[in-house]
N, C-alpha and C positions, 0 to 999 in steps of 0.2 A: 387538123388533121386533116387529111385530104381523100374524099371518096370516089371512085367511079364505079359505076357499074358494069360488071361482066356478066352480060346477057349468061418334278417331270411327271406333267400329269398330262396323260395323254390328250394333248389338245392341237385342235389344227386352227388356222385362223386365215381369211383372206377377205380380199376387197369386192364388195356388192354394193347396191343401190339405196335408194331411201324406200325402196317397197318390202326390202328383206324383212319380211320378221322369223325367219328358220335359224338355224346352229345345228351341232352336232358336238357330242364331245362322247369321250370315256371314259368311265372310272377308273378307280385301282383295281379291280378282279375283270378290265378289259375289255366289259361289255361295253356297244357301242347307243348312244339314246338320242334321237333324234327329240329336237326342241321347233314345237309350230305355231305360233299363235296360240302361248298358252299353255299346250298341251305337249307332255316329254313322253316320249314310245322307247322305248326298247326294238331298237331295228336289226342288232349284232350282240350274240355271245361271244365272240374269238377277234382276237385283236386287228385295226385294221391296218392299212396305211395307203397312204396320198390320198388323206379325206380332203376336199373342196364344194364349197358350199356356194350356191349362186341365189337368185331371188326366190325360185319355187324348184331347187334339187341340192343333190347330199351328191356326190360322185365319190366311189373308191374303191381297193381294193383286198378282197378278203387275204386269208392266209393261202390258200392255192395261187394265188397271182390272177385271179378272175375279178373282171372291171367290172362294175355292176353303176347305175346312176338311178337313185330313187327322184321322180317325177311328180311333185304332189302326192305322194303318199306311195304311188304304184313305180317297184324294183323292174328294172330291165339289164341284163346282160350287155355289154359295151365290146369287151374285147377278152382274150385271154395272152396271157404274159405280156410282157415289158409293152405297158402304154404310157404315154405322156398327155396329161390333164391340160389342158389350158381353160380356165374359169375367166366366166364376163357374169355383169349382173344377169342378164335375160338369156345367154346360152352356154351351151359345153362344145369345148373343140377337143376331141380326142385322133390322138394320134399314133399311130404304133406302124411296124416298118414303113411303106409306101402309101399308106390309109390314110385318107384325114376324112374323120364326119367331124359332123356337127347335129348336136340336142337340140333342139329348138321348139318349143311350146309342146313337150311331150312328145315330139316325132326324133326317130333317129335320122338323118340323111347322110346317104355316102355322096360327099362331095366329088373324092375324086380317089381311084386307088392306085396313081402313077405323082404323086406330091411332089413336086422341086423343092417349093419354097412357101411360106404364107405369111399371111399376119392377120390380127382380129385386134377386134372390140367388142361394143355391148351386143349391136345388133348384125354388125357386117363379117363376112372372114373375105379376105381377098388370097388370092394364090395363084401360082404358076406350075402349069400341068407340063411336067415332063414328053407326053403326046404332042408333039406340036411347038411344046414351048412356049404355050400362048400363054395372058392372063386373066384372069376371070374373080368374078366375086360372088358372093351367096348374101341375096340383102333380101327379105321381105319373101322368103321363102322360094327364092328364085334364083338359078346359076345362069348369071349372064357372062359370056366370052367379050373382052372388052375391047382387049389390044393386042397384039404380033408383035413378040420383041426376039431380040438375036442374045444368044447367051441365057446364062442365070441371071434372074432378078432376084437382087436384095431387099429384105425387108428388115430393115434395120428399126429398132423402138421410136415410134411419136409421126410411125410413116403411116400408119390409122390407125383413127381414133374408133370414139365409140358409134356416131353414125357418119363419118367422115372419113376418105382418105386421100392424099398424094401420091400422083406418081410419074413415073417421065415416059417418053416413048425415046424413040431410039436416034432421035433427032436434035435434041438435047430441050426439046418441049416439056412444058411440066405443068399438070393440070390437078384441078380439087373435084372429087367428087362427092356427091349431095343429093339425095334421092334420085338418083337412077342418073342423074343430070352429070356431063364434065363440066368445067369452066377449066378456060386456059390460065393460069397464073404469071410465068417468064418463060426467057430463054437464054438460056446459061449453057456453058460449057462444064463447068463446076461442077460442085456437088454438095448443093444446099442441105441444111438440118431441117427439116421440119418436125413442128408439133401438133401433134393431133389431138383434140380432144373432142367434147359433147359433141358441138356443133360447126367447131373453129378450129382453123387452121394458124398457126403460127409460123416466121423462116424469114430469114435475111435474106432479103430479093436481089440474085445477084444479077440483074438484069440493071436494075434502077439504083442499088447500092440503099436502098432504103432498110428498117424495121417493118415488116406488113402482116396483117392477119387475113386470112379469107374468113367472109363468115354471110351463110345465107344467100349466096350470089355477088357478095360485092369483094373487092380486096380494099380494106383500110390502112393509109400507109400511119404507124405511129408515130417514126422516129428517121429525120431523114439521114442516119448513119445507122450502122448494123447494131444491133443489141448483142449485150457481151453473155447473155443467156436467158433461156424463154424455156415456159412449159405452158400449153396451154389445158383449160381447166372445163369446169361444167360451164359452157357460154362467156369464159372469161379467159384472161390471159395474163400468167406473170412475165414480168420481163427485171432484167437491171443492163438501161442504157449505158451510153460510152459515158459519162459522169459518175458512172458506177450506184447511181441511183438504184433503188428500189420501189418498181412502178405496176399497178394492175390496170390493166383494163378491164372497165363490166359496164353494158349498159350507154354506152357511147362515152362514158367519162374513161379517163384516168386518173387516177388514187397512185400518189408519193405513199411508201408504207416506209421509208427511211435509208441510212446509210450503210450501216455497219452491222450487217444482220447475217445473224447464223444459223446453221442446218435448213436452210428454206425446201420446204414439202409443199408440192402440191399434189393434193388428193379430191378427188371428186369436186364440191362444193367449196371445200375450203382449203385455204395456205395457212401451214402453222412454220413460225418461227421464233427465235431468239433474239431478245436484244437487251442488253444489261443483264441480262443470269434470269430474263421469265421469259417464259412461254406467252408468246401472243398469236391471235390466231383471226385471219382474217375471214368475214364472211358476211355475204350481201352486202360488201362497200362497207362496212363497218371492222372496226379494227378494237379487237377483246384482248385483254390482260388478266392473265390466270395467276394470281397472287398463290402461290403453291411452292414448296419447297423441294418436291419430289416427281417432275411432270419430264424429268429427261425418257422413263422407256413411255412415253405417252405411244395410244393407237389411234388412228383417225381411220373413218371410214363414215361415205355419205357425209352428212353434216354432223356428224357427233364428234370431238373428241374426247376419250376417256384416258384415264392417269391415276395412279397413288396420291388418295389425299393424306394429307400431316398425320390422321390416326394409324395408318397403313391400311385404311379401307379402299375405298373406288371414288372417284368423284367424277362428273361427263360435263362435257360444254356441247347443249343438246341443240343445236340452227337456234343459235341467239341466245340460250342462257344456261348458267353453272349452274349442276345441280348434285346432292351429294345422293349416290346411287345406295352404299352402307359405308357405317363406320368400323365395322367391324374388320381387324385385321383382313386380308386374304393373302393366299398363298400364289396368288396366278390369276390371272383374270386373262377373257379373249373378247375384242369386240368386232362383232358381227353383224354388218345391217343395222337395224334396229333392235340389236337383241348383245347382253353385254355377260359371259356366261363366268360366274364367278367358283373360285373354289376355295374354302377355307383351312379343310382339313384333307387326307387322303380319303374320304370318302363320304363328304360331305360338301353338296354345289348348292348354287344357284343358279337362274337366269334371270336378269332384266328385262324388262319389257313392256314399253307403254308405262312407266311409272308404277312397274311394280313388281317385288319381288315372288319366282314362284322356287320354291327351295326341294330338294332333292333328296 
């Protein structure tokens, strides 16, 4: 590797990170409950829609179409009428008409009333303002205008990561953003595909014809040829090289996962894939095999993978260890951060959190 320094139970589930100890669910009577670090609380008496959950918040629409966010127990109205919510571990982004807002650390910040397009990650929102067409980002409680562009700027998937993002100017120069700094990547006339993760950006370098990553101010060339597929995670990058070998770059090392792999998924700190009909999990540069017959409907969040076990209950791989959540048959389950909601019957629920079941 060459381095060079660059200066139907009504349950909804979404992805968020390790610190997340809250979740929400509704019972057979459509009442909505919040679970927060061992406490279950009734928060709504009527059916809701578009429920989304982050590390410290729950967002939803009520039957009148009013949109609310509950941030650490405090309820705030965000909008009335159709609104798109985009949840991350740390922030909630709300988009309605041409208004773009972010709920961050309990504060509602109006980013712009005339948004053209936008992308987002756990800690950063990047957007184009219709007025002037300039690019701006929101990061660490600050809105910064950083580029003037011509035409509409497209934020395609992978461009914006959790703490980093990639962008190009009108001259075909590509840059990486991290911690309020911009680092040159390469110059090209083509349209490269970026995959941005926590602190890394993976890309096929159109200028030098290599597969490379940006990480903490450096460009690291992983392959002398383009990668066939790639996806950035939490400080690692999965990719498939020209020989169709599946690999992972992590902590300055490259590990081979194998060749004929199916259903590969990168989520936070985990890669899941199937090999010879077994579910395998890459975590912290180790590969674990789940010897279970019913894992096709597994759910992944943070460092946890939950799945139906042989008794019809639920097991989970929790950051390096497989444990039994329950051997009682469930009719449904949902993994949210550090919590797993289990439904045993239309009126019987439990939430698993930190090794304990809290029954409802």
